[in-house]
Structure formats: C-alpha cells, structure tokens
C-alpha positions in Angstrom: -101.4 -12.9 -62.7 -100.1 -13.4 -59.3 -99.0 -10.0 -57.1 -95.7 -9.4 -56.3 -95.1 -8.6 -52.6 -92.7 -5.8 -53.0 -93.7 -3.6 -49.9 -90.6 -4.1 -47.9 -91.3 -5.5 -44.1 -90.5 -3.3 -41.3 -87.6 -5.3 -40.1 -85.5 -7.8 -41.9 -83.3 -10.4 -40.4 -80.1 -12.3 -41.6 -79.0 -15.6 -39.9 -75.0 -16.3 -40.1 -72.0 -16.8 -38.3 -71.2 -13.9 -35.7 -67.9 -13.0 -37.5 -69.6 -12.1 -40.9 -72.3 -10.4 -39.2 -70.1 -8.2 -37.3 -68.7 -7.0 -40.7 -72.0 -6.2 -42.0 -72.8 -4.4 -38.9 -69.9 -2.2 -38.5 -68.6 -2.0 -42.5 -72.0 -2.6 -44.1 -70.3 -5.5 -45.7 -72.6 -7.9 -47.7 -71.7 -10.5 -50.3 -74.2 -10.9 -53.1 -73.8 -14.4 -54.7 -75.2 -16.2 -57.6 -78.4 -17.6 -57.2 -78.4 -21.3 -56.5 -78.7 -23.7 -59.9 -81.5 -25.5 -58.2 -83.9 -22.9 -58.8 -87.3 -24.2 -60.0 -88.7 -22.5 -62.8 -90.6 -25.4 -64.7 -94.1 -24.1 -63.5 -93.5 -20.5 -65.0 -94.6 -19.1 -68.3 -92.6 -16.2 -70.2 -95.7 -14.0 -70.3 -96.1 -13.9 -66.4 -92.8 -12.3 -65.9 -91.5 -9.0 -65.3 -88.1 -8.6 -67.5 -85.4 -8.7 -66.8 -86.1 -11.1 -64.2 -88.5 -13.0 -65.9 -87.3 -17.0 -67.1 -84.1 -17.6 -67.6 -85.1 -19.7 -70.7 -86.6 -16.7 -72.5 -83.0 -14.8 -72.5 -80.7 -17.6 -73.0 -79.5 -17.5 -69.2 -79.7 -19.9 -66.4 -80.9 -19.2 -63.0 -77.3 -18.8 -61.6 -77.1 -15.6 -63.7 -78.5 -13.5 -60.9 -76.5 -12.2 -57.9 -78.6 -12.2 -54.7 -78.8 -11.2 -51.1 -81.5 -13.2 -49.2 -82.7 -12.3 -45.6 -85.6 -13.1 -43.6 -88.8 -11.2 -43.0 -89.2 -12.7 -39.5 -87.5 -13.7 -36.5 -87.7 -17.2 -36.1 -85.3 -19.3 -33.7 -85.8 -22.6 -35.9 -83.9 -20.4 -38.7 -80.7 -20.9 -36.9 -80.8 -24.6 -37.4 -81.6 -23.7 -41.5 -78.3 -22.1 -42.3 -75.3 -23.8 -41.8 -73.0 -22.1 -39.0 -75.4 -19.4 -37.8 -75.2 -18.6 -34.2 -76.2 -14.8 -34.7 -78.8 -12.9 -36.5 -78.2 -9.3 -37.9 -81.7 -7.6 -37.1 -82.3 -4.7 -39.3 -84.9 -2.3 -37.9 -84.9 -0.1 -40.6 -85.7 -2.1 -43.8 -86.5 0.7 -46.1 -83.1 2.7 -45.3 -81.2 -0.7 -45.7 -82.8 -1.8 -48.9 -81.9 1.8 -50.5 -78.3 1.7 -49.2 -78.1 -1.9 -50.8 -79.2 -1.0 -54.0 -77.0 2.2 -54.1 -74.1 0.0 -53.4 -74.9 -2.6 -55.9 -75.5 0.1 -58.6 -71.9 1.3 -57.9 -70.3 -2.1 -58.0 -72.4 -3.4 -60.6 -73.3 -0.7 -63.4 -75.4 -1.9 -66.0 -77.3 -4.3 -64.1 -80.9 -4.1 -63.0 -81.9 -4.6 -59.3 -85.0 -5.3 -57.4 -86.2 -6.8 -54.1 -89.1 -8.5 -53.0 -90.7 -11.6 -51.2 -90.1 -14.9 -52.0 -93.2 -17.0 -53.4 -93.2 -20.7 -52.1 -95.3 -23.3 -54.1 -96.5 -21.0 -56.6 -94.7 -18.9 -59.2 -93.7 -15.5 -58.7 -94.1 -13.1 -61.5 -90.5 -11.9 -61.3 -89.2 -15.5 -62.1 -87.1 -18.3 -60.7 -85.1 -16.1 -58.6 -88.1 -15.2 -56.5 -89.8 -18.9 -56.4 -89.0 -21.6 -54.4 -91.1 -25.0 -53.5 -93.4 -24.9 -50.7 -90.9 -26.8 -48.3 -88.8 -23.8 -47.8 -91.9 -21.6 -46.6 -90.5 -21.6 -43.2 -87.8 -19.4 -44.5 -90.1 -16.2 -45.1 -87.3 -14.7 -47.5 -86.8 -11.5 -48.9 -84.6 -11.3 -51.8 -82.5 -8.5 -53.4 -81.7 -9.6 -56.7 -79.4 -8.1 -59.5 -79.1 -9.5 -63.2 -76.8 -8.0 -66.0 -78.6 -5.9 -68.7 -76.3 -7.7 -71.0 -75.6 -11.7 -71.2 -72.7 -12.7 -69.2 -70.6 -15.8 -69.2 -70.4 -16.6 -65.6 -70.9 -14.8 -62.2 -68.7 -14.5 -59.3 -69.6 -13.2 -56.1 -69.5 -9.6 -55.2 -69.0 -8.0 -51.8 -70.5 -4.5 -51.3 -70.3 -2.0 -48.6 -72.9 0.4 -47.4 -71.1 1.8 -44.3 -71.9 1.3 -40.7 -75.3 0.5 -40.0 -75.2 0.3 -36.2 -77.9 3.0 -36.2 -80.3 0.9 -37.9 -79.5 -2.8 -36.8 -78.2 -4.9 -34.1 -76.8 -8.2 -33.7 -78.6 -10.9 -31.6 -77.0 -14.3 -30.4 -78.6 -17.5 -30.9 -80.6 -18.3 -27.5 -79.0 -21.2 -25.6 
C-alpha cells in the first residue's frame, strides 16, 4: 500500500488574484469548492483507500462530492501562469496553525463532515482516493489539499466560504514578479 504524505510542509502557497488573497489575509476568508468532476480514479481499488475518502463508486458518490481547498507546497513563479488570474501569492509561514484553523472553521460550517489534508499524489493512486490523486502532468503544482466529505449522502454540493480570522501574523502577500 502506498504511503500518505500527511506531514504538513512548513509553508503553504495560494496563487490567485490579489483581491481574493487580500480577503484571505485580512479576514481569513477561504472558499471550499466541489472537487473537479474530472478527478481520475479508474486505477484505484476500494481496498486501497481510507474511508470516508475512498473511491466514490464504493459509496455511490462522485468525485465532486468533496469540498476542497488546494494550496501549493512550494513557491514557483510558473504557478502564476497555471492558475487563471493569479497575480499574487498568499504565503503561509505557519502551515500547522493555518491547517488547524481551517479545520476548526470547516467543522463549524460543515458539522457531520469528515475533513483531512494531505499531499496530492501524481501519476499513482493515493490511498485517500480520487480527490488526492491527479495525473502526472500536473506534478509541477505540488499541491497540498484540504478536503471534506459529508458523512451522509448529499444530492449536490455548493461552495462554502469559511472564515478563520485575520492571518497577517502567519502569512503575507507577494506579488507576481514583473
């Protein structure tokens, strides 16, 4: 069985438009959104997964039945071009505190949901399932994913905005280099 990289890196990076990242920095506002419908899980087997994040087919769910927040584990100027409209980067200097605050806020907003965060696996199945597995071509994104799954079946999911409070003490904004 493959190992799960769940040791948070020292820093996390969020590439996006400055207007959104300023709200993240000052209000601690983050949007949890449904996982992309194109998550690949055809190479996964039910016995390789940790529930409740295992293969959606085993639970009658789809990959989009997760709410996620994706960040990068590394600074990379090329990631500004990977994400549409990214002109700034939120650099989180204390990923551990950030992660704990994110999970507490998500628990308040999403009671009866299970949450976990870990590194994305590229080109190989992740034991956590489809939400944590991507094709190898995206490996340059070096993603760290926060994901939440309802404990009971949900017909449809909508994005949820959570607030963790001001994070200026553990984070900063950096502009894209000219």
